One Martini backbone bead per residue (centre of mass of N, CA, C, O) as a GRO file, in nm:
protein
  108
    1MET     BB    1   0.060   0.061  -0.024
    2LYS     BB    2   0.298   0.259   0.011
    3ASN     BB    3   0.430   0.203  -0.262
    4GLU     BB    4   0.191   0.307  -0.429
    5LEU     BB    5   0.206   0.596  -0.331
    6ILE     BB    6   0.491   0.662  -0.419
    7SER     BB    7   0.460   0.587  -0.721
    8GLY     BB    8   0.225   0.784  -0.779
    9ILE     BB    9   0.372   1.045  -0.707
   10THR     BB   10   0.610   1.010  -0.897
   11TYR     BB   11   0.452   0.990  -1.160
   12ARG     BB   12   0.308   1.264  -1.154
   13THR     BB   13   0.559   1.439  -1.145
   14ALA     BB   14   0.682   1.336  -1.410
   15TRP     BB   15   0.450   1.408  -1.597
   16PHE     BB   16   0.459   1.717  -1.553
   17GLU     BB   17   0.753   1.760  -1.634
   18GLU     BB   18   0.721   1.662  -1.926
   19ARG     BB   19   0.494   1.868  -2.011
   20GLU     BB   20   0.659   2.132  -1.959
   21GLU     BB   21   0.860   2.071  -2.200
   22GLU     BB   22   0.634   2.112  -2.361
   23GLU     BB   23   0.419   2.258  -2.549
   24GLU     BB   24   0.166   2.459  -2.548
   25GLY     BB   25  -0.152   2.448  -2.611
   26GLU     BB   26  -0.507   2.514  -2.707
   27GLY     BB   27  -0.635   2.470  -2.449
   28LEU     BB   28  -0.814   2.543  -2.167
   29LEU     BB   29  -0.550   2.441  -2.017
   30THR     BB   30  -0.276   2.477  -1.865
   31ILE     BB   31  -0.044   2.323  -1.691
   32GLN     BB   32  -0.014   2.542  -1.476
   33ALA     BB   33  -0.317   2.574  -1.411
   34GLY     BB   34  -0.365   2.278  -1.334
   35ARG     BB   35  -0.171   2.277  -1.093
   36LYS     BB   36  -0.312   2.503  -0.934
   37LEU     BB   37  -0.596   2.375  -0.915
   38PHE     BB   38  -0.509   2.051  -0.836
   39SER     BB   39  -0.242   1.993  -0.737
   40ASN     BB   40  -0.271   1.710  -0.497
   41VAL     BB   41  -0.533   1.531  -0.539
   42GLU     BB   42  -0.423   1.250  -0.611
   43GLU     BB   43  -0.272   1.202  -0.347
   44ILE     BB   44  -0.513   1.229  -0.160
   45PHE     BB   45  -0.670   0.996  -0.281
   46ARG     BB   46  -0.460   0.777  -0.214
   47VAL     BB   47  -0.461   0.816   0.088
   48ASN     BB   48  -0.762   0.771   0.136
   49SER     BB   49  -0.771   0.486   0.013
   50ALA     BB   50  -0.565   0.356   0.205
   51VAL     BB   51  -0.716   0.412   0.465
   52LEU     BB   52  -0.980   0.274   0.393
   53ASP     BB   53  -0.866  -0.008   0.341
   54SER     BB   54  -0.752  -0.045   0.628
   55LEU     BB   55  -1.020  -0.006   0.781
   56LYS     BB   56  -1.172  -0.238   0.646
   57GLU     BB   57  -0.976  -0.466   0.727
   58ILE     BB   58  -1.025  -0.414   1.056
   59SER     BB   59  -1.334  -0.385   1.122
   60GLY     BB   60  -1.406  -0.705   1.154
   61ARG     BB   61  -1.129  -0.736   1.370
   62TYR     BB   62  -1.149  -0.582   1.619
   63GLY     BB   63  -0.911  -0.686   1.862
   64LYS     BB   64  -0.772  -0.947   1.678
   65GLY     BB   65  -0.508  -0.769   1.639
   66ASP     BB   66  -0.247  -0.549   1.578
   67LYS     BB   67  -0.444  -0.370   1.431
   68THR     BB   68  -0.556  -0.039   1.451
   69TYR     BB   69  -0.682   0.260   1.402
   70ALA     BB   70  -0.428   0.407   1.502
   71THR     BB   71  -0.219   0.255   1.321
   72VAL     BB   72  -0.319   0.353   1.055
   73PHE     BB   73  -0.251   0.656   1.107
   74ALA     BB   74   0.044   0.615   1.184
   75ASP     BB   75   0.132   0.487   0.911
   76MET     BB   76   0.014   0.752   0.742
   77ALA     BB   77   0.146   1.018   0.846
   78PRO     BB   78   0.359   1.089   0.617
   79TYR     BB   79   0.105   1.140   0.403
   80LEU     BB   80  -0.065   1.381   0.543
   81ASN     BB   81   0.094   1.629   0.412
   82GLN     BB   82  -0.092   1.669   0.165
   83TYR     BB   83  -0.290   1.864   0.307
   84LEU     BB   84  -0.095   2.098   0.339
   85MET     BB   85  -0.043   2.149   0.041
   86TYR     BB   86  -0.335   2.215  -0.026
   87TYR     BB   87  -0.369   2.453   0.168
   88ILE     BB   88  -0.140   2.632   0.056
   89ASN     BB   89  -0.283   2.627  -0.251
   90TYR     BB   90  -0.578   2.735  -0.229
   91ASP     BB   91  -0.569   3.040  -0.304
   92GLU     BB   92  -0.439   3.002  -0.584
   93ALA     BB   93  -0.666   2.831  -0.700
   94ASN     BB   94  -0.891   3.043  -0.675
   95GLU     BB   95  -0.755   3.262  -0.845
   96THR     BB   96  -0.735   3.093  -1.101
   97LEU     BB   97  -1.034   3.040  -1.139
   98GLU     BB   98  -1.128   3.332  -1.157
   99SER     BB   99  -0.951   3.406  -1.399
  100LEU     BB  100  -1.060   3.197  -1.599
  101MET     BB  101  -1.358   3.293  -1.589
  102GLU     BB  102  -1.298   3.584  -1.694
  103GLU     BB  103  -1.120   3.510  -1.963
  104SER     BB  104  -1.313   3.239  -2.020
  105PRO     BB  105  -1.611   3.138  -2.148
  106ASP     BB  106  -1.538   2.828  -2.184
  107PHE     BB  107  -1.484   2.763  -1.879
  108ARG     BB  108  -1.782   2.795  -1.772
   0.00000   0.00000   0.00000
């Protein structure tokens, strides 16, 4: 589960870096605007999915094994910093959205 999170985050970062090296197209969103708008939503989704899977795994056998609800969150603690990154980028994402809506009638 943790390895999947790490490889997913690494893949997304590499994908954006490759696209930034390419020329911008005539699409609705530039790569830069897409990064500002969606920040690290994919990583947050992966973390949420991993936490949910772990909680489902232990929910039927609570108290019958080594893993508890607390250990699920303790194991995932290093990945929860993704929420901080989202929070830090939140204002810039809103400003980007407002700007796109004002500048492009197609975006609305």
